[in-house]
HTML snippet that shows the backbone in 3Dmol.js (N, CA, C, O; Angstrom):
<script src="https://3Dmol.org/build/3Dmol-min.js"></script>
<div id="view" style="width:600px;height:400px;position:relative"></div>
<script>
const pdb = `
ATOM      1  N   MET A   1      -5.304 -14.991 -29.080  1.00  0.00           N
ATOM      2  CA  MET A   1      -5.220 -13.391 -29.072  1.00  0.00           C
ATOM      3  C   MET A   1      -5.502 -12.741 -27.471  1.00  0.00           C
ATOM      4  O   MET A   1      -6.257 -13.034 -26.545  1.00  0.00           O
ATOM      5  N   SER A   2      -4.554 -11.802 -27.689  1.00  0.00           N
ATOM      6  CA  SER A   2      -4.937 -11.179 -25.873  1.00  0.00           C
ATOM      7  C   SER A   2      -5.828  -9.940 -26.091  1.00  0.00           C
ATOM      8  O   SER A   2      -6.050  -9.252 -27.088  1.00  0.00           O
ATOM      9  N   ALA A   3      -6.208  -9.898 -24.972  1.00  0.00           N
ATOM     10  CA  ALA A   3      -7.343  -8.906 -24.871  1.00  0.00           C
ATOM     11  C   ALA A   3      -6.074  -7.780 -24.483  1.00  0.00           C
ATOM     12  O   ALA A   3      -4.959  -8.127 -24.093  1.00  0.00           O
ATOM     13  N   ALA A   4      -6.569  -6.211 -24.707  1.00  0.00           N
ATOM     14  CA  ALA A   4      -5.775  -5.150 -24.952  1.00  0.00           C
ATOM     15  C   ALA A   4      -5.989  -4.494 -23.792  1.00  0.00           C
ATOM     16  O   ALA A   4      -7.207  -4.536 -23.612  1.00  0.00           O
ATOM     17  N   ILE A   5      -5.508  -3.953 -22.970  1.00  0.00           N
ATOM     18  CA  ILE A   5      -5.991  -3.145 -21.451  1.00  0.00           C
ATOM     19  C   ILE A   5      -6.468  -1.946 -22.473  1.00  0.00           C
ATOM     20  O   ILE A   5      -6.014  -1.438 -23.499  1.00  0.00           O
ATOM     21  N   PRO A   6      -7.349  -1.809 -21.841  1.00  0.00           N
ATOM     22  CA  PRO A   6      -8.094  -0.559 -22.076  1.00  0.00           C
ATOM     23  C   PRO A   6      -7.314   1.079 -21.682  1.00  0.00           C
ATOM     24  O   PRO A   6      -6.512   1.229 -20.761  1.00  0.00           O
ATOM     25  N   PRO A   7      -7.632   1.833 -22.321  1.00  0.00           N
ATOM     26  CA  PRO A   7      -6.602   3.098 -22.142  1.00  0.00           C
ATOM     27  C   PRO A   7      -6.769   3.534 -20.751  1.00  0.00           C
ATOM     28  O   PRO A   7      -5.719   3.632 -20.116  1.00  0.00           O
ATOM     29  N   GLY A   8      -7.839   3.809 -20.152  1.00  0.00           N
ATOM     30  CA  GLY A   8      -7.754   4.380 -18.942  1.00  0.00           C
ATOM     31  C   GLY A   8      -6.967   3.398 -18.122  1.00  0.00           C
ATOM     32  O   GLY A   8      -6.212   3.844 -17.257  1.00  0.00           O
ATOM     33  N   ASP A   9      -7.049   2.382 -18.272  1.00  0.00           N
ATOM     34  CA  ASP A   9      -6.567   0.812 -17.313  1.00  0.00           C
ATOM     35  C   ASP A   9      -5.035   1.781 -16.797  1.00  0.00           C
ATOM     36  O   ASP A   9      -4.784   2.202 -15.668  1.00  0.00           O
ATOM     37  N   TRP A  10      -4.286   1.909 -17.932  1.00  0.00           N
ATOM     38  CA  TRP A  10      -3.071   2.179 -18.204  1.00  0.00           C
ATOM     39  C   TRP A  10      -2.851   3.626 -17.003  1.00  0.00           C
ATOM     40  O   TRP A  10      -1.795   3.546 -16.374  1.00  0.00           O
ATOM     41  N   LEU A  11      -3.478   4.511 -16.764  1.00  0.00           N
ATOM     42  CA  LEU A  11      -3.366   5.415 -15.593  1.00  0.00           C
ATOM     43  C   LEU A  11      -3.598   4.720 -14.297  1.00  0.00           C
ATOM     44  O   LEU A  11      -2.871   5.098 -13.378  1.00  0.00           O
ATOM     45  N   GLY A  12      -4.801   3.415 -13.930  1.00  0.00           N
ATOM     46  CA  GLY A  12      -4.576   3.143 -13.022  1.00  0.00           C
ATOM     47  C   GLY A  12      -3.429   1.918 -12.581  1.00  0.00           C
ATOM     48  O   GLY A  12      -3.471   1.291 -11.522  1.00  0.00           O
ATOM     49  N   TYR A  13      -2.547   1.771 -13.512  1.00  0.00           N
ATOM     50  CA  TYR A  13      -1.191   0.702 -13.564  1.00  0.00           C
ATOM     51  C   TYR A  13      -0.304   1.553 -13.216  1.00  0.00           C
ATOM     52  O   TYR A  13       0.518   1.096 -12.422  1.00  0.00           O
ATOM     53  N   ILE A  14      -0.146   2.743 -13.548  1.00  0.00           N
ATOM     54  CA  ILE A  14       0.738   3.246 -13.349  1.00  0.00           C
ATOM     55  C   ILE A  14       0.862   4.245 -12.267  1.00  0.00           C
ATOM     56  O   ILE A  14       1.896   4.836 -11.957  1.00  0.00           O
ATOM     57  N   ALA A  15      -0.525   4.393 -11.625  1.00  0.00           N
ATOM     58  CA  ALA A  15      -0.674   5.360 -10.562  1.00  0.00           C
ATOM     59  C   ALA A  15      -0.665   4.107  -9.011  1.00  0.00           C
ATOM     60  O   ALA A  15      -0.463   4.268  -7.807  1.00  0.00           O
ATOM     61  N   ALA A  16      -0.944   3.101  -9.738  1.00  0.00           N
ATOM     62  CA  ALA A  16      -0.464   2.097  -8.796  1.00  0.00           C
ATOM     63  C   ALA A  16       0.522   1.380  -8.621  1.00  0.00           C
ATOM     64  O   ALA A  16       0.430   0.635  -7.644  1.00  0.00           O
ATOM     65  N   THR A  17       1.528   1.314  -9.256  1.00  0.00           N
ATOM     66  CA  THR A  17       2.782   1.412  -9.703  1.00  0.00           C
ATOM     67  C   THR A  17       3.614   2.222  -8.317  1.00  0.00           C
ATOM     68  O   THR A  17       3.968   1.844  -7.200  1.00  0.00           O
ATOM     69  N   LEU A  18       3.693   3.553  -9.099  1.00  0.00           N
ATOM     70  CA  LEU A  18       4.101   4.660  -8.112  1.00  0.00           C
ATOM     71  C   LEU A  18       3.788   4.664  -6.839  1.00  0.00           C
ATOM     72  O   LEU A  18       4.714   4.606  -6.030  1.00  0.00           O
ATOM     73  N   THR A  19       2.323   4.737  -6.334  1.00  0.00           N
ATOM     74  CA  THR A  19       2.003   4.725  -5.128  1.00  0.00           C
ATOM     75  C   THR A  19       2.336   3.668  -4.162  1.00  0.00           C
ATOM     76  O   THR A  19       2.289   3.773  -2.936  1.00  0.00           O
ATOM     77  N   THR A  20       2.737   2.457  -4.972  1.00  0.00           N
ATOM     78  CA  THR A  20       2.999   1.125  -4.257  1.00  0.00           C
ATOM     79  C   THR A  20       4.577   1.609  -3.950  1.00  0.00           C
ATOM     80  O   THR A  20       4.840   2.222  -2.915  1.00  0.00           O
ATOM     81  N   VAL A  21       5.198   1.406  -4.555  1.00  0.00           N
ATOM     82  CA  VAL A  21       6.586   1.724  -4.697  1.00  0.00           C
ATOM     83  C   VAL A  21       7.520   2.766  -4.144  1.00  0.00           C
ATOM     84  O   VAL A  21       8.747   2.688  -4.083  1.00  0.00           O
ATOM     85  N   ALA A  22       6.335   4.276  -3.541  1.00  0.00           N
ATOM     86  CA  ALA A  22       6.831   4.727  -2.931  1.00  0.00           C
ATOM     87  C   ALA A  22       6.826   4.295  -1.432  1.00  0.00           C
ATOM     88  O   ALA A  22       7.594   4.826  -0.630  1.00  0.00           O
ATOM     89  N   PHE A  23       5.976   3.358  -1.084  1.00  0.00           N
ATOM     90  CA  PHE A  23       5.938   2.812   0.639  1.00  0.00           C
ATOM     91  C   PHE A  23       7.532   2.136   1.095  1.00  0.00           C
ATOM     92  O   PHE A  23       8.072   2.084   2.200  1.00  0.00           O
ATOM     93  N   ILE A  24       8.060   1.596  -0.452  1.00  0.00           N
ATOM     94  CA  ILE A  24       9.604   0.431  -0.212  1.00  0.00           C
ATOM     95  C   ILE A  24      10.192   1.220   0.788  1.00  0.00           C
ATOM     96  O   ILE A  24      10.129   0.893   1.973  1.00  0.00           O
ATOM     97  N   PRO A  25      10.948   2.573   0.270  1.00  0.00           N
ATOM     98  CA  PRO A  25      11.928   2.736   1.064  1.00  0.00           C
ATOM     99  C   PRO A  25      11.567   2.964   2.504  1.00  0.00           C
ATOM    100  O   PRO A  25      12.322   2.452   3.330  1.00  0.00           O
ATOM    101  N   GLN A  26      10.611   3.599   2.908  1.00  0.00           N
ATOM    102  CA  GLN A  26      10.159   3.896   4.720  1.00  0.00           C
ATOM    103  C   GLN A  26       9.632   2.235   5.005  1.00  0.00           C
ATOM    104  O   GLN A  26       9.630   1.818   6.163  1.00  0.00           O
ATOM    105  N   ALA A  27       9.370   1.701   4.320  1.00  0.00           N
ATOM    106  CA  ALA A  27       9.289   0.050   4.845  1.00  0.00           C
ATOM    107  C   ALA A  27      10.857  -0.950   4.759  1.00  0.00           C
ATOM    108  O   ALA A  27      11.049  -2.001   5.370  1.00  0.00           O
ATOM    109  N   TRP A  28      11.708  -0.343   3.944  1.00  0.00           N
ATOM    110  CA  TRP A  28      12.761  -0.854   4.376  1.00  0.00           C
ATOM    111  C   TRP A  28      13.708  -0.160   5.169  1.00  0.00           C
ATOM    112  O   TRP A  28      14.588  -0.794   5.752  1.00  0.00           O
ATOM    113  N   ARG A  29      13.632   0.963   5.247  1.00  0.00           N
ATOM    114  CA  ARG A  29      14.528   1.584   6.965  1.00  0.00           C
ATOM    115  C   ARG A  29      13.990   0.870   7.497  1.00  0.00           C
ATOM    116  O   ARG A  29      14.461  -0.260   7.629  1.00  0.00           O
ATOM    117  N   THR A  30      12.658   1.241   8.086  1.00  0.00           N
ATOM    118  CA  THR A  30      11.780   0.648   9.485  1.00  0.00           C
ATOM    119  C   THR A  30      12.338  -0.663   9.623  1.00  0.00           C
ATOM    120  O   THR A  30      13.105  -0.825  10.573  1.00  0.00           O
ATOM    121  N   LEU A  31      12.056  -1.840   8.702  1.00  0.00           N
ATOM    122  CA  LEU A  31      12.624  -3.035   9.043  1.00  0.00           C
ATOM    123  C   LEU A  31      13.883  -2.794   9.122  1.00  0.00           C
ATOM    124  O   LEU A  31      14.077  -3.148  10.285  1.00  0.00           O
ATOM    125  N   ARG A  32      15.065  -2.388   8.667  1.00  0.00           N
ATOM    126  CA  ARG A  32      16.391  -2.267   8.823  1.00  0.00           C
ATOM    127  C   ARG A  32      16.585  -1.748  10.419  1.00  0.00           C
ATOM    128  O   ARG A  32      17.078  -2.435  11.314  1.00  0.00           O
ATOM    129  N   THR A  33      16.071  -0.349  10.558  1.00  0.00           N
ATOM    130  CA  THR A  33      16.484   0.118  11.803  1.00  0.00           C
ATOM    131  C   THR A  33      15.894  -0.111  13.265  1.00  0.00           C
ATOM    132  O   THR A  33      16.354   0.077  14.391  1.00  0.00           O
ATOM    133  N   HIS A  34      14.504  -0.669  12.704  1.00  0.00           N
ATOM    134  CA  HIS A  34      13.278  -0.598  13.812  1.00  0.00           C
ATOM    135  C   HIS A  34      12.823   0.865  14.487  1.00  0.00           C
ATOM    136  O   HIS A  34      11.842   0.937  15.228  1.00  0.00           O
ATOM    137  N   ASP A  35      13.661   2.035  14.142  1.00  0.00           N
ATOM    138  CA  ASP A  35      13.786   3.242  14.393  1.00  0.00           C
ATOM    139  C   ASP A  35      12.276   3.658  14.065  1.00  0.00           C
ATOM    140  O   ASP A  35      12.054   3.944  12.888  1.00  0.00           O
ATOM    141  N   THR A  36      11.079   3.733  15.084  1.00  0.00           N
ATOM    142  CA  THR A  36       9.653   4.213  14.199  1.00  0.00           C
ATOM    143  C   THR A  36       9.199   5.751  15.070  1.00  0.00           C
ATOM    144  O   THR A  36       8.092   6.285  15.001  1.00  0.00           O
ATOM    145  N   ARG A  37      10.313   6.217  15.823  1.00  0.00           N
ATOM    146  CA  ARG A  37      10.146   7.468  17.087  1.00  0.00           C
ATOM    147  C   ARG A  37       9.369   8.451  15.639  1.00  0.00           C
ATOM    148  O   ARG A  37       8.182   8.701  15.851  1.00  0.00           O
ATOM    149  N   ALA A  38       9.740   8.814  14.719  1.00  0.00           N
ATOM    150  CA  ALA A  38       9.368   9.835  13.732  1.00  0.00           C
ATOM    151  C   ALA A  38       8.473   9.295  12.844  1.00  0.00           C
ATOM    152  O   ALA A  38       8.600   9.651  11.672  1.00  0.00           O
ATOM    153  N   LEU A  39       7.322   8.276  13.206  1.00  0.00           N
ATOM    154  CA  LEU A  39       6.574   7.742  12.505  1.00  0.00           C
ATOM    155  C   LEU A  39       5.294   8.054  13.429  1.00  0.00           C
ATOM    156  O   LEU A  39       5.528   8.071  14.638  1.00  0.00           O
ATOM    157  N   SER A  40       3.823   8.330  12.974  1.00  0.00           N
ATOM    158  CA  SER A  40       2.952   8.688  13.462  1.00  0.00           C
ATOM    159  C   SER A  40       1.712   7.728  13.574  1.00  0.00           C
ATOM    160  O   SER A  40       0.907   7.566  12.657  1.00  0.00           O
ATOM    161  N   LEU A  41       1.636   7.009  14.994  1.00  0.00           N
ATOM    162  CA  LEU A  41       0.835   6.068  14.861  1.00  0.00           C
ATOM    163  C   LEU A  41      -0.812   6.334  14.742  1.00  0.00           C
ATOM    164  O   LEU A  41      -1.680   5.502  15.003  1.00  0.00           O
ATOM    165  N   GLY A  42      -0.995   7.535  14.337  1.00  0.00           N
ATOM    166  CA  GLY A  42      -2.593   7.573  14.404  1.00  0.00           C
ATOM    167  C   GLY A  42      -2.479   7.775  12.804  1.00  0.00           C
ATOM    168  O   GLY A  42      -3.335   7.225  12.111  1.00  0.00           O
ATOM    169  N   MET A  43      -1.434   8.560  12.165  1.00  0.00           N
ATOM    170  CA  MET A  43      -1.382   8.361  10.488  1.00  0.00           C
ATOM    171  C   MET A  43      -1.105   7.217  10.162  1.00  0.00           C
ATOM    172  O   MET A  43      -1.765   6.987   9.149  1.00  0.00           O
ATOM    173  N   TYR A  44      -0.370   6.148  10.490  1.00  0.00           N
ATOM    174  CA  TYR A  44      -0.217   4.895  10.245  1.00  0.00           C
ATOM    175  C   TYR A  44      -1.414   4.042  10.422  1.00  0.00           C
ATOM    176  O   TYR A  44      -1.613   3.446   9.363  1.00  0.00           O
ATOM    177  N   LEU A  45      -2.241   3.754  11.267  1.00  0.00           N
ATOM    178  CA  LEU A  45      -3.460   3.104  11.952  1.00  0.00           C
ATOM    179  C   LEU A  45      -4.544   3.576  10.424  1.00  0.00           C
ATOM    180  O   LEU A  45      -5.119   2.824   9.636  1.00  0.00           O
ATOM    181  N   THR A  46      -4.488   5.196  10.466  1.00  0.00           N
ATOM    182  CA  THR A  46      -5.434   5.733   9.489  1.00  0.00           C
ATOM    183  C   THR A  46      -5.305   5.043   8.138  1.00  0.00           C
ATOM    184  O   THR A  46      -6.229   4.370   7.680  1.00  0.00           O
ATOM    185  N   PHE A  47      -4.445   5.172   7.669  1.00  0.00           N
ATOM    186  CA  PHE A  47      -3.803   4.898   6.670  1.00  0.00           C
ATOM    187  C   PHE A  47      -4.178   3.284   6.683  1.00  0.00           C
ATOM    188  O   PHE A  47      -5.094   2.789   6.027  1.00  0.00           O
ATOM    189  N   THR A  48      -3.564   2.793   7.286  1.00  0.00           N
ATOM    190  CA  THR A  48      -3.676   1.061   6.802  1.00  0.00           C
ATOM    191  C   THR A  48      -5.142   0.777   6.502  1.00  0.00           C
ATOM    192  O   THR A  48      -5.538   0.173   5.505  1.00  0.00           O
ATOM    193  N   VAL A  49      -6.170   1.451   7.806  1.00  0.00           N
ATOM    194  CA  VAL A  49      -7.186   1.067   7.435  1.00  0.00           C
ATOM    195  C   VAL A  49      -7.980   1.479   6.006  1.00  0.00           C
ATOM    196  O   VAL A  49      -8.916   0.968   5.390  1.00  0.00           O
ATOM    197  N   GLY A  50      -7.271   2.469   5.829  1.00  0.00           N
ATOM    198  CA  GLY A  50      -7.911   3.343   4.355  1.00  0.00           C
ATOM    199  C   GLY A  50      -7.732   2.262   3.173  1.00  0.00           C
ATOM    200  O   GLY A  50      -8.606   1.856   2.407  1.00  0.00           O
ATOM    201  N   VAL A  51      -6.278   1.879   3.227  1.00  0.00           N
ATOM    202  CA  VAL A  51      -6.169   1.145   2.248  1.00  0.00           C
ATOM    203  C   VAL A  51      -6.481  -0.312   2.394  1.00  0.00           C
ATOM    204  O   VAL A  51      -6.245  -1.119   1.495  1.00  0.00           O
ATOM    205  N   ALA A  52      -6.967  -0.604   3.442  1.00  0.00           N
ATOM    206  CA  ALA A  52      -7.625  -2.091   3.757  1.00  0.00           C
ATOM    207  C   ALA A  52      -9.268  -2.022   3.302  1.00  0.00           C
ATOM    208  O   ALA A  52     -10.076  -2.925   3.087  1.00  0.00           O
ATOM    209  N   PHE A  53      -9.375  -0.756   3.260  1.00  0.00           N
ATOM    210  CA  PHE A  53     -11.158  -0.481   2.181  1.00  0.00           C
ATOM    211  C   PHE A  53     -10.599  -0.305   0.996  1.00  0.00           C
ATOM    212  O   PHE A  53     -11.076  -1.119   0.204  1.00  0.00           O
ATOM    213  N   TRP A  54      -9.478   0.669   0.306  1.00  0.00           N
ATOM    214  CA  TRP A  54      -9.271   0.672  -0.828  1.00  0.00           C
ATOM    215  C   TRP A  54      -9.181  -1.029  -1.595  1.00  0.00           C
ATOM    216  O   TRP A  54      -9.564  -1.260  -2.742  1.00  0.00           O
ATOM    217  N   LEU A  55      -8.588  -2.076  -0.646  1.00  0.00           N
ATOM    218  CA  LEU A  55      -8.349  -3.408  -1.304  1.00  0.00           C
ATOM    219  C   LEU A  55      -9.974  -3.943  -1.363  1.00  0.00           C
ATOM    220  O   LEU A  55     -10.266  -4.538  -2.400  1.00  0.00           O
ATOM    221  N   GLY A  56     -10.822  -3.819  -0.563  1.00  0.00           N
ATOM    222  CA  GLY A  56     -12.076  -4.111  -0.353  1.00  0.00           C
ATOM    223  C   GLY A  56     -12.763  -3.554  -1.648  1.00  0.00           C
ATOM    224  O   GLY A  56     -13.255  -4.429  -2.361  1.00  0.00           O
ATOM    225  N   TYR A  57     -12.879  -2.365  -2.051  1.00  0.00           N
ATOM    226  CA  TYR A  57     -13.375  -1.313  -3.101  1.00  0.00           C
ATOM    227  C   TYR A  57     -13.086  -2.055  -4.196  1.00  0.00           C
ATOM    228  O   TYR A  57     -13.956  -2.295  -5.033  1.00  0.00           O
ATOM    229  N   GLY A  58     -11.634  -2.569  -4.329  1.00  0.00           N
ATOM    230  CA  GLY A  58     -10.867  -3.484  -5.910  1.00  0.00           C
ATOM    231  C   GLY A  58     -11.484  -4.311  -5.785  1.00  0.00           C
ATOM    232  O   GLY A  58     -12.206  -4.522  -6.759  1.00  0.00           O
ATOM    233  N   LEU A  59     -11.628  -5.238  -4.667  1.00  0.00           N
ATOM    234  CA  LEU A  59     -12.002  -6.549  -5.111  1.00  0.00           C
ATOM    235  C   LEU A  59     -13.623  -6.395  -5.104  1.00  0.00           C
ATOM    236  O   LEU A  59     -14.077  -7.012  -6.068  1.00  0.00           O
ATOM    237  N   THR A  60     -14.394  -5.925  -4.518  1.00  0.00           N
ATOM    238  CA  THR A  60     -15.864  -5.013  -5.195  1.00  0.00           C
ATOM    239  C   THR A  60     -15.731  -5.391  -6.622  1.00  0.00           C
ATOM    240  O   THR A  60     -16.134  -6.478  -7.038  1.00  0.00           O
ATOM    241  N   LEU A  61     -15.053  -4.320  -7.523  1.00  0.00           N
ATOM    242  CA  LEU A  61     -15.040  -4.041  -8.841  1.00  0.00           C
ATOM    243  C   LEU A  61     -14.226  -4.697  -9.784  1.00  0.00           C
ATOM    244  O   LEU A  61     -14.197  -4.507 -11.000  1.00  0.00           O
ATOM    245  N   GLY A  62     -13.611  -5.434  -9.153  1.00  0.00           N
ATOM    246  CA  GLY A  62     -12.682  -6.784  -9.674  1.00  0.00           C
ATOM    247  C   GLY A  62     -11.740  -6.104 -10.530  1.00  0.00           C
ATOM    248  O   GLY A  62     -11.309  -6.675 -11.532  1.00  0.00           O
ATOM    249  N   ALA A  63     -11.239  -4.455 -10.100  1.00  0.00           N
ATOM    250  CA  ALA A  63     -10.258  -4.108 -10.703  1.00  0.00           C
ATOM    251  C   ALA A  63      -8.978  -4.232 -10.325  1.00  0.00           C
ATOM    252  O   ALA A  63      -8.470  -3.767  -9.304  1.00  0.00           O
ATOM    253  N   TRP A  64      -8.466  -4.868 -11.168  1.00  0.00           N
ATOM    254  CA  TRP A  64      -6.630  -5.851 -11.018  1.00  0.00           C
ATOM    255  C   TRP A  64      -5.714  -4.622 -10.430  1.00  0.00           C
ATOM    256  O   TRP A  64      -5.020  -4.967  -9.473  1.00  0.00           O
ATOM    257  N   PRO A  65      -5.570  -3.068 -10.884  1.00  0.00           N
ATOM    258  CA  PRO A  65      -4.709  -2.280 -10.546  1.00  0.00           C
ATOM    259  C   PRO A  65      -4.839  -1.661  -8.987  1.00  0.00           C
ATOM    260  O   PRO A  65      -3.854  -1.334  -8.325  1.00  0.00           O
ATOM    261  N   ILE A  66      -6.178  -1.561  -8.535  1.00  0.00           N
ATOM    262  CA  ILE A  66      -6.623  -1.399  -7.530  1.00  0.00           C
ATOM    263  C   ILE A  66      -6.204  -2.334  -6.424  1.00  0.00           C
ATOM    264  O   ILE A  66      -5.598  -1.994  -5.407  1.00  0.00           O
ATOM    265  N   ILE A  67      -6.613  -3.598  -6.751  1.00  0.00           N
ATOM    266  CA  ILE A  67      -6.328  -4.729  -5.866  1.00  0.00           C
ATOM    267  C   ILE A  67      -4.776  -4.739  -5.376  1.00  0.00           C
ATOM    268  O   ILE A  67      -4.244  -4.549  -4.282  1.00  0.00           O
ATOM    269  N   VAL A  68      -4.220  -5.088  -6.863  1.00  0.00           N
ATOM    270  CA  VAL A  68      -2.956  -5.500  -6.748  1.00  0.00           C
ATOM    271  C   VAL A  68      -2.107  -4.002  -5.623  1.00  0.00           C
ATOM    272  O   VAL A  68      -2.027  -3.905  -4.399  1.00  0.00           O
ATOM    273  N   SER A  69      -1.890  -3.588  -6.115  1.00  0.00           N
ATOM    274  CA  SER A  69      -1.435  -2.204  -5.290  1.00  0.00           C
ATOM    275  C   SER A  69      -1.562  -2.197  -3.762  1.00  0.00           C
ATOM    276  O   SER A  69      -0.725  -2.144  -2.861  1.00  0.00           O
ATOM    277  N   ASN A  70      -2.884  -2.266  -3.784  1.00  0.00           N
ATOM    278  CA  ASN A  70      -3.535  -1.776  -2.140  1.00  0.00           C
ATOM    279  C   ASN A  70      -3.188  -3.338  -2.004  1.00  0.00           C
ATOM    280  O   ASN A  70      -4.385  -3.613  -1.923  1.00  0.00           O
ATOM    281  N   ALA A  71      -2.663  -4.409  -1.924  1.00  0.00           N
ATOM    282  CA  ALA A  71      -2.533  -5.550  -1.225  1.00  0.00           C
ATOM    283  C   ALA A  71      -1.138  -5.699  -0.811  1.00  0.00           C
ATOM    284  O   ALA A  71      -0.713  -6.236   0.212  1.00  0.00           O
ATOM    285  N   ILE A  72      -0.341  -5.012  -1.984  1.00  0.00           N
ATOM    286  CA  ILE A  72       1.165  -4.693  -1.908  1.00  0.00           C
ATOM    287  C   ILE A  72       1.414  -3.441  -0.657  1.00  0.00           C
ATOM    288  O   ILE A  72       2.330  -3.479   0.164  1.00  0.00           O
ATOM    289  N   THR A  73       0.665  -2.665  -0.723  1.00  0.00           N
ATOM    290  CA  THR A  73       0.769  -1.253   0.119  1.00  0.00           C
ATOM    291  C   THR A  73       0.223  -1.927   1.601  1.00  0.00           C
ATOM    292  O   THR A  73       0.962  -1.903   2.585  1.00  0.00           O
ATOM    293  N   LEU A  74      -0.758  -2.358   1.640  1.00  0.00           N
ATOM    294  CA  LEU A  74      -1.217  -3.154   2.934  1.00  0.00           C
ATOM    295  C   LEU A  74      -0.459  -4.064   3.456  1.00  0.00           C
ATOM    296  O   LEU A  74      -0.517  -3.797   4.656  1.00  0.00           O
ATOM    297  N   LEU A  75       0.091  -4.801   3.358  1.00  0.00           N
ATOM    298  CA  LEU A  75       1.731  -5.597   3.344  1.00  0.00           C
ATOM    299  C   LEU A  75       2.430  -4.729   4.097  1.00  0.00           C
ATOM    300  O   LEU A  75       2.644  -4.866   5.302  1.00  0.00           O
ATOM    301  N   LEU A  76       2.860  -3.674   3.294  1.00  0.00           N
ATOM    302  CA  LEU A  76       4.037  -2.565   3.887  1.00  0.00           C
ATOM    303  C   LEU A  76       3.324  -1.621   4.827  1.00  0.00           C
ATOM    304  O   LEU A  76       3.753  -1.421   5.963  1.00  0.00           O
ATOM    305  N   ALA A  77       2.555  -1.211   4.494  1.00  0.00           N
ATOM    306  CA  ALA A  77       2.084  -0.359   5.249  1.00  0.00           C
ATOM    307  C   ALA A  77       1.673  -1.030   7.130  1.00  0.00           C
ATOM    308  O   ALA A  77       2.200  -0.688   8.189  1.00  0.00           O
ATOM    309  N   GLY A  78       0.862  -1.773   6.944  1.00  0.00           N
ATOM    310  CA  GLY A  78       0.996  -3.002   7.656  1.00  0.00           C
ATOM    311  C   GLY A  78       2.094  -3.129   9.037  1.00  0.00           C
ATOM    312  O   GLY A  78       2.002  -2.927  10.248  1.00  0.00           O
ATOM    313  N   THR A  79       3.387  -3.681   7.886  1.00  0.00           N
ATOM    314  CA  THR A  79       4.570  -3.760   8.499  1.00  0.00           C
ATOM    315  C   THR A  79       5.037  -3.008   9.392  1.00  0.00           C
ATOM    316  O   THR A  79       5.457  -3.329  10.503  1.00  0.00           O
ATOM    317  N   ILE A  80       4.955  -1.724   8.794  1.00  0.00           N
ATOM    318  CA  ILE A  80       5.341  -0.742   9.493  1.00  0.00           C
ATOM    319  C   ILE A  80       4.709   0.149  11.078  1.00  0.00           C
ATOM    320  O   ILE A  80       5.354   0.734  11.948  1.00  0.00           O
ATOM    321  N   LEU A  81       3.123  -0.093  10.928  1.00  0.00           N
ATOM    322  CA  LEU A  81       2.294  -0.246  11.784  1.00  0.00           C
ATOM    323  C   LEU A  81       2.821  -1.272  12.772  1.00  0.00           C
ATOM    324  O   LEU A  81       2.850  -0.901  13.946  1.00  0.00           O
ATOM    325  N   LEU A  82       3.263  -2.562  12.481  1.00  0.00           N
ATOM    326  CA  LEU A  82       2.859  -3.206  13.584  1.00  0.00           C
ATOM    327  C   LEU A  82       4.672  -3.023  14.326  1.00  0.00           C
ATOM    328  O   LEU A  82       4.929  -3.129  15.525  1.00  0.00           O
ATOM    329  N   LEU A  83       5.647  -2.749  13.268  1.00  0.00           N
ATOM    330  CA  LEU A  83       7.169  -1.726  14.474  1.00  0.00           C
ATOM    331  C   LEU A  83       6.330  -0.744  15.126  1.00  0.00           C
ATOM    332  O   LEU A  83       6.088  -0.783  16.332  1.00  0.00           O
ATOM    333  N   LYS A  84       6.009  -0.105  14.553  1.00  0.00           N
ATOM    334  CA  LYS A  84       5.537   1.394  15.290  1.00  0.00           C
ATOM    335  C   LYS A  84       4.929   0.807  16.823  1.00  0.00           C
ATOM    336  O   LYS A  84       5.244   1.298  17.907  1.00  0.00           O
ATOM    337  N   TRP A  85       4.077  -0.245  16.651  1.00  0.00           N
ATOM    338  CA  TRP A  85       3.415  -0.558  18.218  1.00  0.00           C
ATOM    339  C   TRP A  85       4.389  -1.660  18.955  1.00  0.00           C
ATOM    340  O   TRP A  85       4.253  -2.125  20.087  1.00  0.00           O
ATOM    341  N   ARG A  86       5.348  -1.926  18.043  1.00  0.00           N
ATOM    342  CA  ARG A  86       6.176  -2.956  18.550  1.00  0.00           C
ATOM    343  C   ARG A  86       7.126  -2.005  19.453  1.00  0.00           C
ATOM    344  O   ARG A  86       7.241  -2.083  20.676  1.00  0.00           O
ATOM    345  N   HIS A  87       7.684  -1.229  18.725  1.00  0.00           N
ATOM    346  CA  HIS A  87       9.021  -0.626  19.358  1.00  0.00           C
ATOM    347  C   HIS A  87       8.894   0.748  19.374  1.00  0.00           C
ATOM    348  O   HIS A  87       9.932   1.403  19.294  1.00  0.00           O
ATOM    349  N   GLY A  88       7.317   1.598  19.504  1.00  0.00           N
ATOM    350  CA  GLY A  88       6.710   2.615  19.838  1.00  0.00           C
ATOM    351  C   GLY A  88       7.833   4.392  18.909  1.00  0.00           C
ATOM    352  O   GLY A  88       7.430   5.541  19.092  1.00  0.00           O
TER     353      GLY A  88
END
`;
const viewer = $3Dmol.createViewer("view");
viewer.addModel(pdb, "pdb");
viewer.setStyle({}, {cartoon: {color: "spectrum"}});
viewer.zoomTo();
viewer.render();
</script>
């Protein structure tokens, strides 16, 4: 028997998917062009730290939508942040 996903969790999975997928075009463009001039270092630094805390929160709760989405988003945002530091 498979366990059903509680109804409220579907909201978490949908939100996690949408907010994570939203970063893919920016990460792809930044990786391709290395152009980070229009990106705010302060915003990406603050955002990346915030995502790391969300990941920690998800781990504390054992909430998989929060864990998976924030692990992926941390990777994407961290990549953009590193390129911003490297290429200005």
